[in-house]
Structures are given as structure tokens and as C-alpha cells.
BAKOL-246129 format. One line per 4 residues: number of its first residue (from 1); for each residue x, y, z of C-alpha. Coordinates in pm, whole numbers, plus 50000, padded with zeros to 5 digits. Each point is the difference from the previous one (the first is absolute). Layout:
NUM = X,Y,Z ~ ...;
//
This chain:
1 = 49939,52666,51822 ~ 50223,49780,50207 ~ 50318,49875,49828 ~ 49929,49633,50079;
5 = 49645,50028,49862 ~ 50135,50141,49674 ~ 50266,49727,49975 ~ 49755,49717,50071;
9 = 49750,50153,49758 ~ 50265,49999,49728 ~ 50105,49643,50084 ~ 49635,49885,49987;
13 = 49951,50186,49669 ~ 50306,49835,49846 ~ 49890,49658,50127 ~ 49659,50045,49836;
17 = 50160,50137,49681 ~ 50231,49700,49967 ~ 49700,49770,50055 ~ 49805,50179,49726;
21 = 50295,49980,49759 ~ 50042,49626,50051 ~ 49644,49874,50042 ~ 49851,50267,49774;
25 = 50239,49900,49724 ~ 49896,49637,50044 ~ 49634,50106,49990 ~ 50055,50193,49677;
29 = 50181,49709,49840 ~ 49747,49737,50117 ~ 49678,50189,49940 ~ 50082,50224,49704;
33 = 50324,49932,49814 ~ 49992,49620,49965 ~ 49636,49983,49879 ~ 50052,50296,49764;
37 = 50314,49856,49846 ~ 49831,49663,49953 ~ 49703,50163,49832 ~ 50203,50224,49768;
41 = 50307,49785,49933 ~ 49874,49650,50072 ~ 50244,49751,50148 ~ 50272,50069,49744;
45 = 50357,50117,50026 ~ 49909,50372,50010 ~ 49791,49941,50313 ~ 50286,49817,50168;
49 = 50249,50266,49893 ~ 49781,50280,50137 ~ 49944,49819,50332 ~ 50372,49943,50032;
53 = 50072,50369,49942 ~ 49736,50112,50251 ~ 50120,49745,50255 ~ 50359,50122,49967;
57 = 49899,50362,50058 ~ 49766,49910,50286 ~ 50273,49792,50167 ~ 50189,50320,50089;
61 = 49697,50132,50190 ~ 49948,49665,50172 ~ 50358,49988,50126 ~ 49984,50363,50112;
65 = 49673,49923,50179 ~ 50144,49692,50171 ~ 50290,50198,50143 ~ 49776,50293,50090;
69 = 49746,49774,50172 ~ 50270,49831,50206 ~ 50148,50331,50117 ~ 49666,50171,50071;
73 = 49855,49681,50149 ~ 50287,49978,50249 ~ 49944,50362,50100 ~ 49624,49950,50033;
77 = 50045,49681,50204 ~ 50237,50171,50241 ~ 49749,50279,50055 ~ 49703,49771,50074;
81 = 49949,49891,50362 ~ 49782,49711,49876 ~ 50280,49850,49790 ~ 50182,49735,50206;
85 = 50251,49888,49735 ~ 50044,49850,49656 ~ 49789,49685,49964 ~ 49873,50023,50358;
89 = 49641,49897,50075 ~ 49973,50153,50351 ~ 49694,50215,49926 ~ 49752,50049,49717;
93 = 50194,50287,49843 ~ 50327,49804,49999 ~ 49828,49685,49874 ~ 49839,50184,49707;
97 = 50331,50169,49925 ~ 50186,49667,50018 ~ 49764,49836,49749 ~ 50033,50309,49781;
101 = 50380,49972,50012 ~ 49989,49631,49908 ~ 49786,50081,49696 ~ 50239,50279,49904;
105 = 50290,49754,50014 ~ 49807,49778,49755 ~ 49938,50305,49778 ~ 50371,50087,50003;
109 = 50095,49641,49911 ~ 49752,50002,49710 ~ 50128,50338,49877 ~ 50363,49885,50016;
113 = 49914,49669,49832 ~ 49824,50187,49719 ~ 50300,50229,49956 ~ 50248,49714,49988;
117 = 49791,49758,49796 ~ 49834,50239,49756 ~ 50249,50286,49995 ~ 50240,49827,49763;
121 = 49989,50108,49637 ~ 49999,49644,49868 ~ 49688,49911,50202 ~ 49763,50233,49810;
125 = 49866,49757,49743 ~ 49996,49674,50191 ~ 49657,49835,50005 ~ 49818,50003,50332;
129 = 50233,50257,50160 ~ 49767,50290,49921 ~ 49703,49822,50157 ~ 50195,49916,50317;
133 = 50121,50361,50023 ~ 49642,50131,49977 ~ 49881,49752,50264 ~ 50278,50110,50237;
137 = 49907,50366,49946 ~ 49639,49919,50091 ~ 50101,49795,50304 ~ 50218,50286,50125;
141 = 49716,50245,49942 ~ 49761,49781,50203 ~ 50257,49970,50279 ~ 50046,50378,49991;
145 = 49627,50052,50049 ~ 50004,49765,50301 ~ 50302,50189,50141 ~ 49809,50329,49971;
149 = 49697,49841,50170 ~ 50217,49873,50286 ~ 50157,50346,50031 ~ 49656,50158,50026;
153 = 49895,49760,50277 ~ 50331,50049,50182 ~ 49953,50378,49987 ~ 49645,49960,50134;
157 = 50126,49810,50307 ~ 50213,50290,50125;
//
């Protein structure tokens, strides 16, 4: 196999892996963890404590994924003849990618906001904070699904 093919295959693999870690984690939390905790623990302090612990552990994977996606995304963009630049709308591929990048910026802002606002130890028991945290997780999951959809359409245009 050609060296460049192997390198780009590994870059693509890592890009997909980082996407799975981030969006897959949001899917697990939105579709499985939050409803299960609510059913078993109700809306009490144990539920909030468990969500806080899971969120703290998941945050590491989110940050790793953000950095990994930036690095691999830059490498993938440089290798694509259809990509005309960050936030350029010159062709369909670049337009889809630009919208995808804008949504990712929103996802990053939400993730950082959640970390800053809900990552403090004294915030665990405050009323309403848990509900807002869960809503933001679900919003980020929905945005992640749209990002994956845009990626699929962008790949189909090449």
C-alpha cells in the first residue's frame, strides 16, 4: 500500500473515532443514562451526584476529541481538492463543511459552558442546574447528529 494512503486512512480513522467518542458519549447520556438514572434514582441528590461524576469523566474524552478533531480535520481539509477554506461557501462540499464547522463551534461553546458552569463542586445541588445540564447534553447530541448528517452529504459530493 502507498504510504500516503495509509496515512490518510489512519487520519480518517482517528477523525471518525473522535466523532464516535464525543457524539456517541452524548447519545449514551441522552438516550440511556439520563432516563435510567431518573427511573432508578428519581430526581434526587443521588441522581445529580451520579450525573456529575459521569459528566466529569466524560469531559476528558470530549476535550481529547475536540483536539483530535481539529488536528485530523485540518489534515483532511488539506487533502481534499473540494475544500476551498474554513467557512468558505464556494462549492457544495465547502458549504456543507462550513455549516458543519459552525455547528461544531456551537457544540464546543456548549461543552465549555457546561464544564465551567456545572463543573464546580458547589453547583451539584442547586435547583434547576441539573435540568439545564441535561437539556444542554440533549441539544449537543442533536447538533452532533446534524453534524454527522452534513458530513455524510459532504462525503457524497466528492
